[in-house]
C-alpha positions, 0 to 999 in steps of 0.5 A, a space after each residue: 575215579 572212573 577211568 578212561 577207555 584209551 585209544 590206541 594209537 596206529 604205529 606212526 612208522 607203519 608203511 602206507 599200502 594202498 593210495 587208500 590208505 594214503 587218502 586216509 593220513 589226507 596227505 597230499 598228491 604232490 608237494 608244494 613250490 617253495 619259496 624264498 622270500 624276497 628278503 632272502 638273499 646268499 649265504 657269503 662266508 670270508 675269512 679275514 687276517 687280524 689286521 684286514 679286518 681291523 682296516 673292515 671294522 675302522 673304514 666301516 665305523 668311520 663311513 659310519 655303518 656295519 662291518 657286515 652292510 661295509 663288506 656287502 657294499 665293496 663287494 658288490 661294487 667290486 663284482 659291478 667293476 669287474 664286470 665293467 672291466 670284461 665288457 671293456 676287453 669283449 
């Protein structure tokens, strides 16, 4: 069997020393802006003691929704009420 010649792969850790080297790599000159998908939101973690966790599970089950959806609804409702009450005191 004939052996194929192996092309040497340049060291990827060799620093770029000129703009020409940068262009040879085909790298972008400016970073692309990052955008999150609209469906993504903030993650807020909470810790509940066992009694409160059971209370949330039971209430969610009664409403036929997940624990997460229950906590989301209640948190948003409470936040809206707190902001409305703040506006009334101003």
